[in-house]
C-alpha positions as CSV (number, residue, x, y, z in Angstrom):
1,X,-0.2,0.1,0.1
2,X,2.8,2.6,0.8
3,X,5.5,1.1,-1.5
4,X,6.7,3.8,-4.2
5,X,5.7,2.4,-7.7
6,X,6.5,5.4,-9.8
7,X,8.6,8.6,-9.7
8,X,8.1,11.7,-12.1
9,X,10.5,15.0,-12.1
10,X,9.9,17.6,-14.0
11,X,10.8,21.3,-14.9
12,X,8.5,24.0,-13.7
13,X,9.3,27.9,-12.9
14,X,9.7,29.7,-9.8
15,X,7.9,33.1,-8.9
16,X,11.1,34.9,-10.5
17,X,10.5,33.0,-13.7
18,X,13.7,30.5,-13.1
19,X,13.2,26.9,-13.5
20,X,13.0,24.8,-10.7
21,X,12.3,20.9,-9.9
22,X,8.8,19.3,-9.1
23,X,8.7,15.5,-8.4
24,X,5.8,13.2,-8.2
25,X,5.9,9.9,-6.0
26,X,3.3,7.6,-6.7
27,X,2.2,4.3,-4.0
28,X,-0.4,1.8,-5.0
29,X,-3.2,4.0,-3.6
30,X,-1.4,7.0,-2.8
31,X,0.4,10.1,-4.3
32,X,2.6,13.1,-3.4
33,X,3.9,16.1,-5.1
34,X,6.6,18.7,-4.2
35,X,8.6,21.4,-5.8
36,X,11.6,23.2,-4.5
37,X,12.1,26.7,-4.2
38,X,15.2,28.8,-4.7
39,X,17.1,31.6,-2.6
40,X,18.8,34.7,-3.7
41,X,20.3,35.3,-0.8
42,X,22.0,32.1,0.4
43,X,24.5,31.2,3.4
44,X,27.6,29.8,2.0
45,X,27.5,26.7,4.4
46,X,23.9,25.8,2.5
47,X,24.0,22.5,0.3
48,X,24.3,23.3,-3.3
49,X,21.2,23.7,-5.0
50,X,22.3,21.9,-8.3
51,X,25.3,20.3,-9.3
52,X,27.9,22.3,-11.3
53,X,26.3,21.5,-14.5
54,X,22.9,23.0,-13.7
55,X,19.3,21.5,-13.1
56,X,19.6,19.5,-16.0
57,X,22.6,17.9,-14.8
58,X,20.9,17.2,-11.7
59,X,17.9,15.9,-13.3
60,X,19.7,13.6,-15.3
61,X,21.6,11.9,-12.3
62,X,18.5,11.5,-10.3
63,X,16.6,9.7,-13.5
64,X,19.8,7.5,-13.7
65,X,19.5,6.7,-10.0
66,X,15.2,6.5,-9.4
67,X,15.4,2.8,-9.5
68,X,17.1,2.7,-6.3
69,X,13.8,4.0,-5.0
70,X,11.2,2.1,-6.3
71,X,10.0,-0.5,-4.4
72,X,11.2,1.3,-0.9
73,X,8.4,1.8,1.3
74,X,7.4,5.4,1.4
75,X,6.7,5.5,5.2
76,X,10.5,4.8,5.8
77,X,11.3,8.4,5.4
78,X,14.9,8.4,7.2
79,X,15.6,5.3,4.8
80,X,14.7,7.3,1.9
81,X,16.9,10.4,3.1
82,X,19.8,8.2,3.9
83,X,19.8,6.8,0.1
84,X,19.6,10.3,-1.2
85,X,23.0,10.9,0.7
86,X,24.4,7.3,-0.2
87,X,23.7,8.2,-4.1
88,X,24.9,11.5,-4.1
89,X,28.2,10.8,-2.0
90,X,29.2,14.6,-1.1
91,X,28.5,16.5,2.1
92,X,26.6,19.1,0.5
93,X,24.5,17.4,-2.4
94,X,26.8,18.5,-5.2
95,X,26.2,15.7,-7.4
96,X,22.2,15.7,-7.0
97,X,21.5,18.9,-6.1
98,X,19.7,20.0,-2.8
99,X,16.8,21.1,-4.4
100,X,16.0,17.7,-6.2
101,X,16.9,16.1,-2.8
102,X,14.1,18.3,-0.9
103,X,11.7,17.8,-3.6
104,X,11.7,14.1,-3.4
105,X,12.1,13.8,0.2
106,X,9.0,16.0,0.7
107,X,7.4,14.2,-2.0
108,X,7.6,10.7,-0.5
109,X,6.4,12.1,3.0
110,X,3.3,13.5,1.2
111,X,2.8,9.9,-0.7
112,X,2.9,8.4,2.6
113,X,0.5,10.6,4.2
114,X,-1.6,10.3,1.3
115,X,-1.5,6.5,1.1
116,X,-2.5,6.5,5.0
117,X,-5.2,9.0,4.5
118,X,-4.0,11.6,6.8
119,X,-2.6,15.2,6.1
120,X,1.0,16.0,6.1
121,X,1.4,17.9,9.3
122,X,-0.2,14.9,11.2
123,X,1.6,12.5,9.4
124,X,5.1,13.7,10.5
125,X,4.1,15.5,13.8
126,X,1.5,13.2,15.2
127,X,-1.5,13.9,17.6
128,X,0.6,16.8,19.1
129,X,0.8,18.8,16.2
130,X,-1.8,21.0,17.1
131,X,0.0,24.5,17.4
132,X,-0.3,27.3,14.4
133,X,3.0,29.1,13.7
134,X,2.8,32.9,14.0
135,X,2.9,34.3,10.3
136,X,5.9,36.7,10.0
137,X,5.2,38.6,6.6
138,X,7.5,40.7,4.4
139,X,6.1,44.2,3.9
140,X,9.0,46.3,2.8
141,X,12.6,45.4,1.6
142,X,15.5,45.8,-0.6
143,X,18.9,43.9,0.0
144,X,19.4,41.1,-2.6
145,X,15.6,40.9,-3.4
146,X,15.3,44.7,-4.9
147,X,16.7,47.2,-6.5
148,X,17.2,50.7,-4.7
149,X,15.4,49.7,-1.8
150,X,16.6,49.1,2.0
151,X,20.0,48.3,2.8
152,X,18.1,46.0,5.5
153,X,16.6,43.1,3.1
154,X,13.4,42.7,4.9
155,X,11.3,44.6,7.4
156,X,8.4,42.2,8.5
157,X,5.2,42.5,10.3
158,X,4.2,39.5,12.8
159,X,1.0,39.4,13.9
160,X,-0.3,38.1,17.5
161,X,-4.1,37.2,17.3
162,X,-5.6,34.5,18.0
163,X,-6.2,32.8,14.7
164,X,-4.4,31.9,11.5
165,X,-6.8,34.2,9.8
166,X,-6.5,36.8,12.1
167,X,-3.1,37.3,11.5
168,X,-2.7,36.8,7.8
169,X,-5.5,39.3,7.2
170,X,-3.8,41.9,9.8
171,X,-0.2,41.1,8.0
172,X,-1.9,42.1,4.5
173,X,-3.5,44.9,6.1
174,X,-0.3,46.2,7.2
175,X,1.3,45.8,3.6
176,X,-1.6,47.8,2.1
177,X,-1.4,50.5,4.9
178,X,2.5,50.9,4.1
179,X,1.6,51.1,0.7
180,X,-0.6,54.0,1.0
181,X,1.6,55.7,3.2
182,X,4.6,55.3,0.8
183,X,2.5,56.7,-2.2
184,X,1.9,59.7,0.1
185,X,5.5,59.9,0.7
186,X,6.4,59.7,-2.9
187,X,3.6,61.2,-4.9
188,X,5.7,61.5,-7.9
189,X,7.3,58.1,-7.8
190,X,6.0,54.6,-9.0
191,X,6.4,52.4,-5.7
192,X,7.3,48.9,-6.9
193,X,7.5,45.2,-5.4
194,X,10.5,43.2,-4.8
195,X,10.8,39.2,-5.3
196,X,8.8,39.0,-2.2
197,X,6.2,41.1,-2.9
198,X,7.2,43.7,-0.5
199,X,7.2,47.4,-1.2
200,X,10.4,48.5,-2.4
201,X,11.1,52.6,-2.0
202,X,14.3,54.8,-1.7
203,X,14.4,55.3,1.6
204,X,16.9,54.9,4.6
205,X,16.9,52.0,6.9
206,X,15.6,54.1,9.9
207,X,13.0,55.9,8.1
208,X,11.9,52.8,6.3
209,X,11.4,50.9,9.6
210,X,9.6,54.2,11.2
211,X,6.9,54.0,8.6
212,X,6.7,50.4,8.8
213,X,6.2,50.8,12.6
214,X,3.2,53.1,11.7
215,X,1.6,51.1,9.8
216,X,1.9,48.2,12.1
217,X,0.6,50.1,15.1
218,X,-2.3,51.8,13.0
219,X,-3.3,48.1,11.6
220,X,-2.9,46.8,15.7
221,X,-5.1,49.7,17.0
222,X,-7.8,48.8,14.3
223,X,-7.9,45.1,15.0
224,X,-7.2,45.2,18.8
225,X,-4.3,42.8,19.0
226,X,-0.6,43.1,19.0
227,X,1.2,43.5,15.9
228,X,5.4,43.9,16.1
229,X,8.2,44.4,13.4
230,X,10.6,42.0,12.4
231,X,13.8,42.6,10.6
232,X,16.0,40.2,8.5
233,X,19.2,42.2,8.0
234,X,21.1,39.9,5.7
235,X,24.0,41.5,6.9
236,X,26.6,39.3,5.0
237,X,25.5,41.0,1.8
238,X,26.5,44.0,2.9
239,X,29.7,43.2,5.3
240,X,32.7,44.7,3.2
241,X,36.5,44.8,4.5
242,X,35.1,44.4,8.0
243,X,32.6,46.7,8.0
244,X,28.8,47.1,7.7
245,X,28.3,49.3,4.8
246,X,24.7,50.7,4.6
247,X,23.3,53.8,2.5
248,X,23.6,56.2,5.1
249,X,26.1,55.0,7.4
250,X,29.4,52.4,7.7
251,X,29.4,50.6,11.1
252,X,32.1,48.6,12.6
253,X,31.0,45.2,14.5
254,X,30.3,46.7,17.3
255,X,28.8,49.8,16.2
256,X,26.5,47.4,14.3
257,X,25.5,45.6,17.5
258,X,24.5,48.7,19.1
259,X,22.5,49.8,16.2
260,X,20.5,46.6,16.2
261,X,20.1,47.0,20.1
262,X,18.8,50.4,19.4
263,X,16.2,49.5,16.6
264,X,15.0,46.6,19.1
265,X,14.5,49.0,22.1
266,X,13.2,51.9,19.8
267,X,11.0,50.2,17.6
268,X,9.8,47.4,19.4
269,X,11.2,44.8,16.8
270,X,10.7,41.2,17.7
271,X,12.3,39.3,15.7
272,X,16.4,40.3,14.2
273,X,17.4,37.7,11.4
274,X,21.1,37.6,10.6
275,X,22.0,41.1,12.1
276,X,25.6,40.0,11.8
277,X,27.6,38.2,9.1
278,X,27.4,34.7,8.7
279,X,30.8,33.6,10.7
280,X,30.2,35.9,13.5
281,X,29.0,33.3,16.1
282,X,30.8,35.9,18.9
283,X,28.8,39.2,17.9
284,X,25.6,36.9,18.0
285,X,26.4,35.6,21.3
286,X,27.2,39.5,22.5
287,X,23.8,40.6,20.8
288,X,21.8,38.0,22.3
289,X,23.1,39.0,25.3
290,X,22.1,42.1,25.1
291,X,18.7,41.8,23.6
292,X,17.9,38.1,23.8
293,X,15.2,39.2,26.8
294,X,13.5,41.3,24.4
295,X,13.6,39.6,20.6
296,X,14.6,36.4,18.9
297,X,17.9,36.8,17.4
298,X,17.6,34.5,14.5
299,X,20.5,32.8,12.5
300,X,19.8,31.8,8.8
301,X,23.1,32.2,7.1
302,X,24.5,31.5,10.4
303,X,23.1,28.0,10.9
304,X,21.7,26.9,7.7
305,X,19.5,24.5,9.2
306,X,22.7,22.4,9.8
307,X,22.9,20.6,12.8
308,X,26.9,21.1,13.1
309,X,26.4,25.0,12.7
310,X,23.8,24.7,15.3
311,X,25.8,22.9,17.8
312,X,28.6,25.4,17.3
313,X,25.8,28.3,18.0
314,X,24.5,26.5,21.3
315,X,28.2,26.4,22.6
316,X,28.8,29.8,21.8
317,X,25.6,31.2,22.8
318,X,25.0,32.6,19.5
319,X,21.2,33.5,19.0
320,X,18.3,32.3,20.6
321,X,16.2,30.9,17.6
322,X,16.9,29.5,14.1
323,X,15.5,29.9,10.7
324,X,14.3,26.7,9.2
325,X,14.6,26.5,5.2
326,X,14.4,22.6,4.1
327,X,16.1,23.1,1.0
328,X,19.2,24.6,2.9
329,X,19.8,21.0,4.3
330,X,18.3,19.0,1.5
331,X,15.9,16.2,3.4
332,X,13.1,16.3,5.8
333,X,15.4,14.2,8.1
334,X,18.0,16.3,8.3
335,X,15.9,19.5,8.8
336,X,13.9,17.3,11.8
337,X,17.5,16.4,13.3
338,X,18.0,20.4,13.3
339,X,14.6,21.3,14.7
340,X,15.0,18.7,17.5
341,X,18.5,19.9,18.6
342,X,17.1,23.6,18.7
343,X,14.0,22.4,20.6
344,X,16.1,20.8,23.2
345,X,18.5,23.9,23.3
346,X,15.7,26.4,24.1
347,X,15.9,28.1,20.2
348,X,12.8,28.9,18.8
349,X,12.4,27.8,14.9
350,X,11.0,30.0,12.2
351,X,10.3,27.9,9.3
352,X,10.5,29.7,5.9
353,X,10.0,30.3,2.5
354,X,12.7,31.6,-0.2
355,X,12.5,34.5,-2.1
356,X,12.1,32.1,-5.3
357,X,8.8,30.1,-4.6
358,X,6.4,27.6,-6.2
359,X,2.7,27.5,-5.1
360,X,3.9,24.2,-3.1
361,X,2.7,24.8,0.8
362,X,4.5,22.0,2.5
363,X,6.1,24.8,4.7
364,X,2.5,25.5,6.3
365,X,2.2,21.5,7.1
366,X,6.1,21.0,8.4
367,X,5.6,24.3,10.9
368,X,3.1,22.7,12.4
369,X,4.1,19.1,12.3
370,X,7.3,20.1,14.1
371,X,6.2,23.0,16.3
372,X,7.6,25.9,14.6
373,X,6.8,29.3,16.6
374,X,7.1,31.4,13.4
375,X,6.0,30.7,9.8
376,X,8.0,33.6,7.8
377,X,6.4,34.1,4.1
378,X,5.3,37.3,2.4
379,X,1.8,38.8,2.9
380,X,0.4,38.7,-0.8
381,X,1.4,36.8,-4.0
382,X,-0.1,33.4,-5.1
383,X,3.1,31.6,-4.2
384,X,3.4,33.3,-0.5
385,X,-0.4,33.2,-0.1
386,X,-0.5,29.2,-1.1
387,X,1.3,28.9,2.3
388,X,-1.0,31.4,4.3
389,X,-4.4,30.0,3.1
390,X,-3.2,26.4,3.9
391,X,-2.4,27.5,7.8
392,X,-6.2,28.4,7.7
393,X,-7.2,25.0,6.5
394,X,-5.1,23.1,9.1
395,X,-6.0,25.3,12.0
396,X,-9.7,24.7,10.8
397,X,-9.3,21.0,11.0
398,X,-7.5,20.8,13.8
399,X,-10.2,22.7,15.8
400,X,-12.8,20.4,14.0
401,X,-14.4,23.2,12.6
């Protein structure tokens, strides 16, 4: 009933119009389909998205080795993920490609869940998978996700209402309210959208954050529950010659720590992601000492969903939260190992989309299954909304509504 009978792999487009992979797994009475996203702002310790020959080389290599999986039991996720590593024979999926590995790993889990007639979140998380992560929605940005935007890559809204619908709707209102404010601020300028459908405007970072905070406070007052700002600095992307180079300032490492601390205290920022470059465990530790009681200090490029990197951070006290991106590490099993270590060590988990996305809604299920406190997506756009709307359906099912 759950044995893998057939596998199909194809190229599809992601939200940037670039090719990515989609994989289908068939059992006797089950079916699973999953697609891989693509990041533009990537950590140097991530697994390789594709082999040096590109996506076509990865697909060719996978097709040559698909026979190894036919006949395996789709419910034996760890065995299947171990086989992916055995076939690839590299530490970073540089022969197969992490995107192909993660699409297959997810498709297998979906096929197993479908064969057993249960939703993915319940199949992976069991009866205790009942908590809905709070959505963290990108509303204004720049960095590698947009041209002529802020130096800080993402400014986000975190809605802390009672239901998934309340929160995703509130984040969308913040996005809309901010758009209105930007058009008034720049009446002669056409305000555009970045890769994740966040607004892009020629603002200095602190001015931009102040506008985001105004929009957040306006919507919070209107809806009657707390909404907080968040920041993804992606600091490695503007770290040059041991300095952090903003549009309006150049900061040393100590000055960057002071700056991040001031933003948290002055604007009520709840999450700061990658506030320092991806090798600065000591700087993360210092910042965590200062603001860890006020905010989540999240490692993305620092940890890249990798157990070994996270172990280094835990030892040094670097951060108190981790971003979880399945395609950074390549398989569900590897991702789960990282989440388990994070939970055991008191780190919060933020499951995340990538800037180049598909309409695959798997991360909504993964976030619920593994008890992630937050889910990071955009606020609008079909490939972003696909994940958010799935949260509404999952919550409805959990509550029996």
